Biopython code that builds the backbone (N, CA, C, O; Angstrom):
import numpy as np
from Bio.PDB.StructureBuilder import StructureBuilder

atoms = [
    (1, "UNK", "N", (111.259, 100.612, 89.078)),
    (1, "UNK", "CA", (110.601, 100.144, 87.803)),
    (1, "UNK", "C", (111.041, 101.074, 86.597)),
    (1, "UNK", "O", (110.918, 102.298, 86.632)),
    (2, "UNK", "N", (111.520, 100.432, 85.621)),
    (2, "UNK", "CA", (111.915, 101.320, 84.396)),
    (2, "UNK", "C", (110.774, 101.353, 83.418)),
    (2, "UNK", "O", (110.318, 100.292, 82.992)),
    (3, "UNK", "N", (110.296, 102.496, 83.043)),
    (3, "UNK", "CA", (109.290, 102.642, 82.109)),
    (3, "UNK", "C", (109.928, 102.548, 80.692)),
    (3, "UNK", "O", (110.974, 103.126, 80.395)),
    (4, "UNK", "N", (109.234, 101.800, 79.879)),
    (4, "UNK", "CA", (109.810, 101.727, 78.404)),
    (4, "UNK", "C", (108.978, 102.815, 77.529)),
    (4, "UNK", "O", (107.748, 102.791, 77.579)),
    (5, "UNK", "N", (109.521, 103.580, 76.887)),
    (5, "UNK", "CA", (109.111, 104.669, 76.029)),
    (5, "UNK", "C", (108.557, 104.104, 74.741)),
    (5, "UNK", "O", (109.189, 103.178, 74.231)),
    (6, "UNK", "N", (107.528, 104.513, 74.184)),
    (6, "UNK", "CA", (107.217, 104.071, 72.823)),
    (6, "UNK", "C", (108.319, 104.493, 71.821)),
    (6, "UNK", "O", (109.057, 105.446, 72.072)),
    (7, "UNK", "N", (108.413, 103.798, 70.728)),
    (7, "UNK", "CA", (109.574, 103.965, 69.814)),
    (7, "UNK", "C", (109.561, 105.506, 69.226)),
    (7, "UNK", "O", (110.592, 106.052, 68.834)),
    (8, "UNK", "N", (108.335, 106.105, 69.212)),
    (8, "UNK", "CA", (108.402, 107.493, 68.754)),
    (8, "UNK", "C", (109.037, 108.516, 69.663)),
    (8, "UNK", "O", (109.360, 109.641, 69.280)),
    (9, "UNK", "N", (109.196, 108.060, 70.892)),
    (9, "UNK", "CA", (109.715, 108.876, 71.827)),
    (9, "UNK", "C", (111.058, 108.480, 72.344)),
    (9, "UNK", "O", (111.650, 109.256, 73.093)),
    (10, "UNK", "N", (111.605, 107.300, 71.996)),
    (10, "UNK", "CA", (112.927, 106.834, 72.388)),
    (10, "UNK", "C", (113.932, 107.861, 71.984)),
    (10, "UNK", "O", (113.817, 108.528, 70.956)),
    (11, "UNK", "N", (114.940, 107.969, 72.845)),
    (11, "UNK", "CA", (116.099, 108.793, 72.465)),
    (11, "UNK", "C", (116.756, 108.228, 71.195)),
    (11, "UNK", "O", (116.838, 107.011, 71.027)),
    (12, "UNK", "N", (117.200, 109.069, 70.349)),
    (12, "UNK", "CA", (117.799, 108.676, 69.035)),
    (12, "UNK", "C", (119.181, 107.917, 69.351)),
    (12, "UNK", "O", (119.915, 108.359, 70.235)),
    (13, "UNK", "N", (119.501, 106.855, 68.674)),
    (13, "UNK", "CA", (120.615, 106.143, 68.783)),
    (13, "UNK", "C", (121.842, 107.006, 67.961)),
    (13, "UNK", "O", (121.693, 107.534, 66.859)),
    (14, "UNK", "N", (122.834, 107.012, 68.611)),
    (14, "UNK", "CA", (124.025, 107.670, 67.877)),
    (14, "UNK", "C", (125.287, 107.072, 68.337)),
    (14, "UNK", "O", (125.340, 106.531, 69.442)),
    (15, "UNK", "N", (126.302, 107.136, 67.559)),
    (15, "UNK", "CA", (127.707, 106.738, 67.821)),
    (15, "UNK", "C", (128.584, 107.892, 68.146)),
    (15, "UNK", "O", (128.193, 109.004, 67.791)),
    (16, "UNK", "N", (129.569, 107.794, 68.690)),
    (16, "UNK", "CA", (130.567, 108.980, 68.920)),
    (16, "UNK", "C", (130.921, 109.724, 67.564)),
    (16, "UNK", "O", (131.116, 110.939, 67.546)),
    (17, "UNK", "N", (130.988, 108.997, 66.525)),
    (17, "UNK", "CA", (131.372, 109.467, 65.214)),
    (17, "UNK", "C", (130.178, 110.422, 64.720)),
    (17, "UNK", "O", (130.456, 111.382, 64.001)),
    (18, "UNK", "N", (128.947, 110.185, 65.073)),
    (18, "UNK", "CA", (127.889, 110.877, 64.666)),
    (18, "UNK", "C", (127.882, 112.315, 65.349)),
    (18, "UNK", "O", (127.580, 113.347, 64.750)),
    (19, "UNK", "N", (128.254, 112.240, 66.671)),
    (19, "UNK", "CA", (128.287, 113.373, 67.468)),
    (19, "UNK", "C", (129.423, 114.302, 66.908)),
    (19, "UNK", "O", (129.214, 115.505, 66.750)),
    (20, "UNK", "N", (130.634, 113.718, 66.611)),
    (20, "UNK", "CA", (131.632, 114.418, 66.161)),
    (20, "UNK", "C", (131.273, 115.084, 64.749)),
    (20, "UNK", "O", (131.670, 116.210, 64.449)),
    (21, "UNK", "N", (130.482, 114.282, 63.905)),
    (21, "UNK", "CA", (130.150, 114.909, 62.628)),
    (21, "UNK", "C", (129.276, 116.045, 62.778)),
    (21, "UNK", "O", (129.452, 117.076, 62.130)),
    (22, "UNK", "N", (128.196, 115.872, 63.738)),
    (22, "UNK", "CA", (127.229, 116.949, 63.883)),
    (22, "UNK", "C", (127.911, 118.285, 64.526)),
    (22, "UNK", "O", (127.512, 119.404, 64.203)),
    (23, "UNK", "N", (128.885, 118.100, 65.386)),
    (23, "UNK", "CA", (129.661, 119.227, 65.948)),
    (23, "UNK", "C", (130.427, 119.926, 64.810)),
    (23, "UNK", "O", (130.343, 121.131, 64.572)),
    (24, "UNK", "N", (131.168, 119.059, 64.144)),
    (24, "UNK", "CA", (131.926, 119.710, 62.969)),
    (24, "UNK", "C", (131.086, 120.438, 61.942)),
    (24, "UNK", "O", (131.446, 121.511, 61.458)),
    (25, "UNK", "N", (129.970, 119.833, 61.626)),
    (25, "UNK", "CA", (128.863, 120.554, 60.756)),
    (25, "UNK", "C", (128.518, 121.888, 61.382)),
    (25, "UNK", "O", (128.485, 122.921, 60.713)),
    (26, "UNK", "N", (128.259, 121.845, 62.689)),
    (26, "UNK", "CA", (127.796, 123.092, 63.284)),
    (26, "UNK", "C", (128.897, 124.161, 63.317)),
    (26, "UNK", "O", (128.584, 125.349, 63.394)),
    (27, "UNK", "N", (130.053, 123.808, 63.266)),
    (27, "UNK", "CA", (131.234, 124.705, 63.352)),
    (27, "UNK", "C", (131.554, 125.054, 62.028)),
    (27, "UNK", "O", (132.439, 125.906, 61.955)),
    (28, "UNK", "N", (131.055, 124.612, 60.854)),
    (28, "UNK", "CA", (131.327, 124.755, 59.539)),
    (28, "UNK", "C", (132.663, 124.126, 59.161)),
    (28, "UNK", "O", (133.349, 124.675, 58.299)),
    (29, "UNK", "N", (133.082, 122.980, 59.770)),
    (29, "UNK", "CA", (134.428, 122.534, 59.585)),
    (29, "UNK", "C", (134.289, 121.013, 59.108)),
    (29, "UNK", "O", (135.299, 120.332, 58.931)),
    (30, "UNK", "N", (133.078, 120.534, 58.919)),
    (30, "UNK", "CA", (132.900, 119.077, 58.516)),
    (30, "UNK", "C", (133.490, 118.815, 57.236)),
    (30, "UNK", "O", (133.270, 119.561, 56.281)),
    (31, "UNK", "N", (134.290, 117.713, 57.148)),
    (31, "UNK", "CA", (134.748, 117.174, 55.886)),
    (31, "UNK", "C", (133.571, 116.499, 55.234)),
    (31, "UNK", "O", (132.479, 116.428, 55.799)),
    (32, "UNK", "N", (133.813, 115.991, 54.003)),
    (32, "UNK", "CA", (132.827, 115.478, 53.107)),
    (32, "UNK", "C", (132.268, 114.202, 53.767)),
    (32, "UNK", "O", (131.046, 114.065, 53.704)),
    (33, "UNK", "N", (132.935, 113.315, 54.346)),
    (33, "UNK", "CA", (132.383, 112.190, 55.108)),
    (33, "UNK", "C", (131.534, 112.622, 56.261)),
    (33, "UNK", "O", (130.441, 112.085, 56.441)),
    (34, "UNK", "N", (131.962, 113.529, 57.024)),
    (34, "UNK", "CA", (131.297, 114.114, 58.213)),
    (34, "UNK", "C", (129.948, 114.702, 57.770)),
    (34, "UNK", "O", (128.961, 114.518, 58.483)),
    (35, "UNK", "N", (129.866, 115.358, 56.695)),
    (35, "UNK", "CA", (128.779, 115.981, 56.205)),
    (35, "UNK", "C", (127.740, 115.036, 55.790)),
    (35, "UNK", "O", (126.543, 115.234, 56.003)),
    (36, "UNK", "N", (128.186, 114.063, 55.227)),
    (36, "UNK", "CA", (127.284, 112.852, 54.803)),
    (36, "UNK", "C", (126.746, 112.101, 56.002)),
    (36, "UNK", "O", (125.576, 111.722, 56.054)),
    (37, "UNK", "N", (127.637, 111.896, 56.972)),
    (37, "UNK", "CA", (127.191, 111.179, 58.113)),
    (37, "UNK", "C", (126.230, 111.937, 58.967)),
    (37, "UNK", "O", (125.335, 111.330, 59.557)),
    (38, "UNK", "N", (126.371, 113.279, 59.069)),
    (38, "UNK", "CA", (125.587, 114.099, 59.780)),
    (38, "UNK", "C", (124.187, 114.116, 59.034)),
    (38, "UNK", "O", (123.139, 113.971, 59.663)),
    (39, "UNK", "N", (124.218, 114.275, 57.860)),
    (39, "UNK", "CA", (122.830, 114.361, 57.127)),
    (39, "UNK", "C", (122.099, 112.940, 57.055)),
    (39, "UNK", "O", (120.874, 112.828, 57.006)),
    (40, "UNK", "N", (122.915, 111.962, 57.055)),
    (40, "UNK", "CA", (122.320, 110.689, 57.131)),
    (40, "UNK", "C", (121.645, 110.483, 58.612)),
    (40, "UNK", "O", (120.515, 110.024, 58.776)),
    (41, "UNK", "N", (122.447, 110.860, 59.568)),
    (41, "UNK", "CA", (121.834, 110.628, 60.959)),
    (41, "UNK", "C", (120.538, 111.534, 61.074)),
    (41, "UNK", "O", (119.512, 111.062, 61.563)),
    (42, "UNK", "N", (120.595, 112.845, 60.615)),
    (42, "UNK", "CA", (119.438, 113.522, 60.773)),
    (42, "UNK", "C", (118.196, 112.970, 60.032)),
    (42, "UNK", "O", (117.087, 112.916, 60.564)),
    (43, "UNK", "N", (118.446, 112.581, 58.822)),
    (43, "UNK", "CA", (117.349, 111.889, 58.064)),
    (43, "UNK", "C", (116.831, 110.650, 58.671)),
    (43, "UNK", "O", (115.641, 110.554, 58.973)),
    (44, "UNK", "N", (117.722, 109.649, 58.871)),
    (44, "UNK", "CA", (117.327, 108.379, 59.247)),
    (44, "UNK", "C", (117.103, 108.190, 60.701)),
    (44, "UNK", "O", (116.331, 107.282, 61.011)),
    (45, "UNK", "N", (117.710, 108.974, 61.753)),
    (45, "UNK", "CA", (117.502, 108.757, 63.059)),
    (45, "UNK", "C", (116.702, 109.908, 63.782)),
    (45, "UNK", "O", (115.676, 109.726, 64.437)),
    (46, "UNK", "N", (117.314, 111.103, 63.571)),
    (46, "UNK", "CA", (116.501, 112.167, 64.356)),
    (46, "UNK", "C", (115.100, 112.465, 63.724)),
    (46, "UNK", "O", (114.179, 112.733, 64.496)),
    (47, "UNK", "N", (114.882, 112.440, 62.425)),
    (47, "UNK", "CA", (113.649, 112.679, 61.656)),
    (47, "UNK", "C", (112.848, 111.359, 61.497)),
    (47, "UNK", "O", (111.636, 111.306, 61.288)),
    (48, "UNK", "N", (113.698, 110.288, 61.626)),
    (48, "UNK", "CA", (112.945, 109.009, 61.302)),
    (48, "UNK", "C", (112.094, 108.999, 60.162)),
    (48, "UNK", "O", (110.956, 108.532, 60.206)),
    (49, "UNK", "N", (112.698, 109.593, 58.950)),
    (49, "UNK", "CA", (112.025, 109.849, 57.786)),
    (49, "UNK", "C", (111.282, 108.577, 57.151)),
    (49, "UNK", "O", (110.167, 108.625, 56.632)),
    (50, "UNK", "N", (111.982, 107.571, 57.262)),
    (50, "UNK", "CA", (111.455, 106.280, 56.580)),
    (50, "UNK", "C", (110.781, 105.303, 57.591)),
    (50, "UNK", "O", (110.458, 104.176, 57.214)),
    (51, "UNK", "N", (110.593, 105.661, 58.697)),
    (51, "UNK", "CA", (109.971, 104.768, 59.682)),
    (51, "UNK", "C", (108.427, 105.069, 59.642)),
    (51, "UNK", "O", (107.916, 106.115, 59.242)),
    (52, "UNK", "N", (107.749, 103.907, 60.153)),
    (52, "UNK", "CA", (106.305, 104.017, 60.227)),
    (52, "UNK", "C", (105.905, 104.988, 61.386)),
    (52, "UNK", "O", (106.467, 104.896, 62.477)),
    (53, "UNK", "N", (105.022, 105.832, 61.170)),
    (53, "UNK", "CA", (104.583, 106.881, 62.148)),
    (53, "UNK", "C", (103.365, 106.486, 62.979)),
    (53, "UNK", "O", (103.151, 106.950, 64.099)),
    (54, "UNK", "N", (102.573, 105.592, 62.357)),
    (54, "UNK", "CA", (101.369, 105.292, 63.016)),
    (54, "UNK", "C", (101.448, 104.563, 64.278)),
    (54, "UNK", "O", (102.205, 103.596, 64.359)),
    (55, "UNK", "N", (100.736, 104.938, 65.273)),
    (55, "UNK", "CA", (100.695, 104.394, 66.551)),
    (55, "UNK", "C", (99.178, 103.939, 66.837)),
    (55, "UNK", "O", (98.415, 104.808, 67.259)),
    (56, "UNK", "N", (98.757, 102.818, 66.664)),
    (56, "UNK", "CA", (97.250, 102.413, 66.742)),
    (56, "UNK", "C", (96.576, 102.918, 67.982)),
    (56, "UNK", "O", (95.385, 103.226, 67.956)),
    (57, "UNK", "N", (97.357, 103.017, 69.148)),
    (57, "UNK", "CA", (96.675, 103.170, 70.417)),
    (57, "UNK", "C", (96.758, 104.611, 70.870)),
    (57, "UNK", "O", (96.178, 104.936, 71.906)),
    (58, "UNK", "N", (97.474, 105.541, 70.128)),
    (58, "UNK", "CA", (97.772, 106.911, 70.602)),
    (58, "UNK", "C", (97.940, 107.849, 69.500)),
    (58, "UNK", "O", (99.011, 107.937, 68.901)),
    (59, "UNK", "N", (96.918, 108.554, 69.213)),
    (59, "UNK", "CA", (96.919, 109.524, 68.037)),
    (59, "UNK", "C", (97.928, 110.569, 68.208)),
    (59, "UNK", "O", (98.464, 111.084, 67.227)),
    (60, "UNK", "N", (98.237, 110.937, 69.518)),
    (60, "UNK", "CA", (99.265, 111.945, 69.840)),
    (60, "UNK", "C", (100.595, 111.484, 69.426)),
    (60, "UNK", "O", (101.358, 112.259, 68.850)),
    (61, "UNK", "N", (100.936, 110.210, 69.697)),
    (61, "UNK", "CA", (102.207, 109.645, 69.154)),
    (61, "UNK", "C", (102.252, 109.645, 67.731)),
    (61, "UNK", "O", (103.325, 109.914, 67.190)),
    (62, "UNK", "N", (101.274, 109.389, 67.062)),
    (62, "UNK", "CA", (101.257, 109.328, 65.543)),
    (62, "UNK", "C", (101.431, 110.804, 65.060)),
    (62, "UNK", "O", (102.132, 111.003, 64.068)),
    (63, "UNK", "N", (100.873, 111.782, 65.662)),
    (63, "UNK", "CA", (101.063, 113.222, 65.299)),
    (63, "UNK", "C", (102.658, 113.609, 65.579)),
    (63, "UNK", "O", (103.369, 114.205, 64.770)),
    (64, "UNK", "N", (103.029, 113.191, 66.765)),
    (64, "UNK", "CA", (104.507, 113.542, 67.076)),
    (64, "UNK", "C", (105.376, 112.872, 65.974)),
    (64, "UNK", "O", (106.185, 113.566, 65.360)),
    (65, "UNK", "N", (105.247, 111.630, 65.719)),
    (65, "UNK", "CA", (106.111, 110.997, 64.745)),
    (65, "UNK", "C", (105.903, 111.616, 63.268)),
    (65, "UNK", "O", (106.866, 111.762, 62.515)),
    (66, "UNK", "N", (104.669, 111.948, 62.923)),
    (66, "UNK", "CA", (104.529, 112.604, 61.718)),
    (66, "UNK", "C", (105.341, 114.023, 61.633)),
    (66, "UNK", "O", (105.964, 114.374, 60.631)),
    (67, "UNK", "N", (105.249, 114.692, 62.695)),
    (67, "UNK", "CA", (106.075, 115.833, 62.668)),
    (67, "UNK", "C", (107.668, 115.659, 62.468)),
    (67, "UNK", "O", (108.383, 116.372, 61.764)),
    (68, "UNK", "N", (108.017, 114.674, 63.160)),
    (68, "UNK", "CA", (109.457, 114.238, 62.837)),
    (68, "UNK", "C", (109.698, 113.990, 61.428)),
    (68, "UNK", "O", (110.627, 114.573, 60.868)),
    (69, "UNK", "N", (108.931, 113.160, 60.786)),
    (69, "UNK", "CA", (108.991, 112.644, 59.481)),
    (69, "UNK", "C", (108.899, 113.906, 58.473)),
    (69, "UNK", "O", (109.506, 113.925, 57.402)),
    (70, "UNK", "N", (108.103, 114.919, 58.914)),
    (70, "UNK", "CA", (107.839, 115.998, 57.965)),
    (70, "UNK", "C", (109.201, 116.698, 57.711)),
    (70, "UNK", "O", (109.583, 117.025, 56.587)),
    (71, "UNK", "N", (109.939, 116.908, 58.924)),
    (71, "UNK", "CA", (111.299, 117.565, 58.762)),
    (71, "UNK", "C", (112.097, 116.659, 57.736)),
    (71, "UNK", "O", (112.564, 117.166, 56.715)),
    (72, "UNK", "N", (112.226, 115.487, 57.983)),
    (72, "UNK", "CA", (113.048, 114.636, 57.095)),
    (72, "UNK", "C", (112.608, 114.759, 55.739)),
    (72, "UNK", "O", (113.426, 115.028, 54.859)),
    (73, "UNK", "N", (111.277, 114.573, 55.460)),
    (73, "UNK", "CA", (110.844, 114.733, 54.057)),
    (73, "UNK", "C", (111.153, 116.083, 53.342)),
    (73, "UNK", "O", (111.313, 116.148, 52.123)),
    (74, "UNK", "N", (111.225, 117.127, 54.155)),
    (74, "UNK", "CA", (111.523, 118.444, 53.534)),
    (74, "UNK", "C", (112.986, 118.441, 53.134)),
    (74, "UNK", "O", (113.327, 118.907, 52.047)),
    (75, "UNK", "N", (113.860, 117.925, 53.993)),
    (75, "UNK", "CA", (115.306, 117.808, 53.709)),
    (75, "UNK", "C", (115.529, 116.990, 52.525)),
    (75, "UNK", "O", (116.283, 117.421, 51.653)),
    (76, "UNK", "N", (114.954, 115.849, 52.393)),
    (76, "UNK", "CA", (115.099, 114.992, 51.312)),
    (76, "UNK", "C", (114.444, 115.588, 50.030)),
    (76, "UNK", "O", (114.973, 115.359, 48.942)),
    (77, "UNK", "N", (113.380, 116.300, 50.110)),
    (77, "UNK", "CA", (112.672, 116.996, 49.010)),
    (77, "UNK", "C", (113.708, 118.070, 48.373)),
    (77, "UNK", "O", (113.834, 118.270, 47.165)),
    (78, "UNK", "N", (114.360, 118.663, 49.309)),
    (78, "UNK", "CA", (115.282, 119.874, 48.739)),
    (78, "UNK", "C", (116.602, 119.155, 48.224)),
    (78, "UNK", "O", (117.305, 119.687, 47.364)),
    (79, "UNK", "N", (116.884, 118.020, 48.740)),
    (79, "UNK", "CA", (118.101, 117.374, 48.263)),
    (79, "UNK", "C", (117.903, 116.931, 46.821)),
    (79, "UNK", "O", (118.851, 116.962, 46.036)),
    (80, "UNK", "N", (116.616, 116.491, 46.432)),
    (80, "UNK", "CA", (116.358, 115.883, 45.169)),
    (80, "UNK", "C", (115.769, 117.011, 44.144)),
    (80, "UNK", "O", (115.521, 116.764, 42.963)),
    (81, "UNK", "N", (115.610, 118.082, 44.664)),
    (81, "UNK", "CA", (115.130, 119.260, 43.770)),
    (81, "UNK", "C", (116.034, 119.473, 42.656)),
    (81, "UNK", "O", (117.256, 119.402, 42.789)),
    (82, "UNK", "N", (115.393, 119.762, 41.444)),
    (82, "UNK", "CA", (116.346, 120.078, 40.289)),
    (82, "UNK", "C", (116.601, 121.540, 40.439)),
    (82, "UNK", "O", (115.797, 122.376, 40.024)),
    (83, "UNK", "N", (117.821, 121.877, 41.085)),
    (83, "UNK", "CA", (118.143, 123.292, 41.273)),
    (83, "UNK", "C", (118.199, 124.232, 40.003)),
    (83, "UNK", "O", (118.087, 125.455, 40.085)),
    (84, "UNK", "N", (118.370, 123.596, 38.915)),
    (84, "UNK", "CA", (118.423, 124.405, 37.669)),
    (84, "UNK", "C", (117.130, 124.966, 37.312)),
    (84, "UNK", "O", (117.122, 125.929, 36.546)),
    (85, "UNK", "N", (116.059, 124.507, 37.750)),
    (85, "UNK", "CA", (114.745, 124.944, 37.412)),
    (85, "UNK", "C", (114.483, 126.147, 38.401)),
    (85, "UNK", "O", (113.593, 126.945, 38.107)),
    (86, "UNK", "N", (115.203, 126.313, 39.543)),
    (86, "UNK", "CA", (114.945, 127.368, 40.467)),
    (86, "UNK", "C", (115.130, 128.820, 39.813)),
    (86, "UNK", "O", (114.390, 129.762, 40.099)),
    (87, "UNK", "N", (116.105, 128.897, 38.980)),
    (87, "UNK", "CA", (116.452, 130.266, 38.341)),
    (87, "UNK", "C", (115.932, 130.503, 36.878)),
    (87, "UNK", "O", (116.160, 131.536, 36.248)),
    (88, "UNK", "N", (115.163, 129.368, 36.376)),
    (88, "UNK", "CA", (114.506, 129.539, 35.217)),
    (88, "UNK", "C", (113.384, 130.493, 35.113)),
    (88, "UNK", "O", (112.527, 130.395, 35.990)),
    (89, "UNK", "N", (113.228, 131.391, 34.212)),
    (89, "UNK", "CA", (112.163, 132.263, 34.239)),
    (89, "UNK", "C", (112.268, 133.523, 35.050)),
    (89, "UNK", "O", (111.379, 134.374, 35.017)),
    (90, "UNK", "N", (113.388, 133.649, 35.802)),
    (90, "UNK", "CA", (113.639, 134.731, 36.763)),
    (90, "UNK", "C", (114.097, 135.962, 35.926)),
    (90, "UNK", "O", (114.377, 137.021, 36.487)),
]
sb = StructureBuilder()
sb.init_structure("model")
sb.init_model(0)
sb.init_chain("A")
sb.init_seg("    ")
for serial, (resi, resn, name, xyz) in enumerate(atoms, 1):
    if name == "N":
        sb.init_residue(resn, " ", resi, " ")
    sb.init_atom(name, np.array(xyz, "f"), 0.0, 1.0, " ", f" {name:<3s}", serial, name[0])
structure = sb.get_structure()
């Protein structure tokens, strides 16, 4: 009997190109498209940033999903930060 995992615990979907992009990023050799693909995969799949985190029957799964989303939200926040303001007033 195969046990179905809740969506919050399902292994993340990825294509071979995602794995190649992540490996190239880790080596510091990713081209522009690979960098974008890796970041997109992290934000949308690994961190599930824009997914619903609420699990009505299991508060632990909600907390787990919120932890994943927190990582994605921090990445998105830094991407949208006005970096010109970081050095003002220093």
